[in-house]
C-alpha positions, 0 to 999 in steps of 0.5 A: 362354058369357059374356065372362070365364067361360071363363078363370074356368072354367079357374081353378076346374078347376085344383084343384091350383093352388088355395091353402090356406086360410091362404095365401088368407087371407094374400093377402086381408089383404095388400090390406086397409088400416085405416080412418083416419076416426073419429067421436065417439059418446056413451059409452053408444052406443060398445059394440062400437065400436073406440076410435080414440084412447086413453083417458087417466087424468085423475087417479090411480086410485084417487085416494086410499088406499081401504079395501077392507073394513068395519073399522078403520084402524090402524097395523099395527105396533101390532096383536097378538092381544088388544090393545084400542084406542080408536075415536076416530072413524068414516069413511063412504065419501064423507066427507072428515074430518080425523083427529088420531091418538094412539098406540094408537088407531084409527078405524072405516072403511067399504069405499070410504072414504079411509084417513087418512094416519096409518094404514097398514092396515085390519083387517076386522070379522071379526078383531075383537070388533066393539067394545063396545056404546058403540062406544068400544073394539075388541079385535083377534083377529089377529097380525102384520098387514102395512102396506098390508093391505086398502088399495087404494093411491092410483094402484095401478090407474093414475097420472094420464096413463096409458093406461087403454084403448088405441086399437084396443080393441073397447069392452065395458061395462067399458071404458065404465065406465073411460071414465066413471071418467076423465070421458070421456063422448064417445068417438072411435071408428073409422068403421064399414066401409060395406058393400053386399051384392049377391045374385044368381039368377033362381031367388031371390025376396024372403022376402015372396013366395010362391015357385013350385015352381022358386023359392027365397026369398032367405035369403042376403041377410038372413043376410049383411047381419045377419052383417056388421052384427054384425061392426061394419059399416054396411050401406048396402044389399042389392040382389038382381040377376037373371041379367043381364050388363048389370044385374050390371055396372052394379050392381057399378060403382055399388056400388064407388063407394059402399062400403068392402066390396062383398060379392057372393053367388052368380054367381062359379063357371063357369056360363053365368049367373055374371056377377059375374067379368065385371062385376068385370073391367069395373070393373077389380077386381084379385083376389088370391084366385081360389078356395081349397082349402076345403069349402064355399066353393071359388070364394071371391074376394077383390080390390080396386078402389082402396080398396074390397075385394070379397068374392065369396061362393059362392051355396050358403048354408052356403058363404056362412056359412062364408066370411063367417066365415073370410074376411069377419070377418078382413077387417072386423077389419083394416079396423077396426084390430083383431086379424084372427086368428080365435079358434080353440080346440082341442076333441075330436071326439065321434064319428068324421068323414070329412074331405075328402081334398083340401080343408080342410073347415069344418063347422058344428057344436055343442059338447056336454059339451066335445066337437065334434058335427058333424051330418049334412048334405046338402051346402052347400045345406043351411042347415037343418042349421045351426039348432042349430050354434054354430060351425065345425070345421076338419077337416084334409086327410087320406085317412082317417077322423078318429077320435073324441077327435081334437082339431081347431080350433073357431071359434065363430060371431060373436055 
């Protein structure tokens, strides 16, 4: 057995010493520090990036008293059922005209137009006779309107100098719209975490190859690289490593110098060809998670060397998929300075389920009619059964069947 694997094996065998998922995640996040570097990007390219500095209103929003309706700008106290007024002018959106108001007169106004300061309310067309054919008079069919009716007050949304989008916000299209509204066309965003993915195994060949009977194509590499790219990372490279101790140690050593997050897939259990633990040891990686009481993914590892985080994922694809979500996503979120809390929702099971009586189970599932449906599987090597799933069900540790209708946490796959 290679150097370092004996101690590793003993750790895996002591299941009762494995931390719960929550404890393991807490330990993992304690060693992750937010990235402080930022870069400027055009606002159109900033969607899904994390804002590094707040966006500030450069003027009041809206910048004027804005009509919310097509109708008539009036003095509220003058309006009652059946009153007729002269329409002295018409104000279109975007126009800037001066109005001299006489008592018991009004002006026609369009949605979005600036309400002259002499008026304090807008009555929509539907509450009037829409005026006579000549457009000179209008009769109102409403009683007791209040000052401010249908007026979007100047500064109601934000005043000049207010923060309109806070730092740490993951930017969505509405945030881009707000940025444009206040004239911010180049936005400071947090630098993406730089990620290297190392997969392993002599039995694994490239997806472009025609595998022999005893070989499998590398699905883990593309799955994990695409997933972490969707989390907001910059993938520097994906490298596959044969089961060779020297090559593994060399690749780990080099990768640790170049990335913020090193992700390994496979090779972390107690097998004679699991060389990542000894490679980590040679590179002085210090681990805070050496496995967790979960299924799938018990061998998961989280550690660090200087400022680089190491996430060791199990080689079985469903284990890698689950651990990438329940450990990898919170790690990346913390790096980006956003909320690391996963968005678990409580939903009922559509059918009874047998949980793992020793470990928290994360089972791929889908939602049908508002209920969790967990498909049958052939274990954590069965990636095919995830094809129609949309997230993970978190099943509690109980020594009994969980009945249909029981509410359990559901985490939607990242998208």
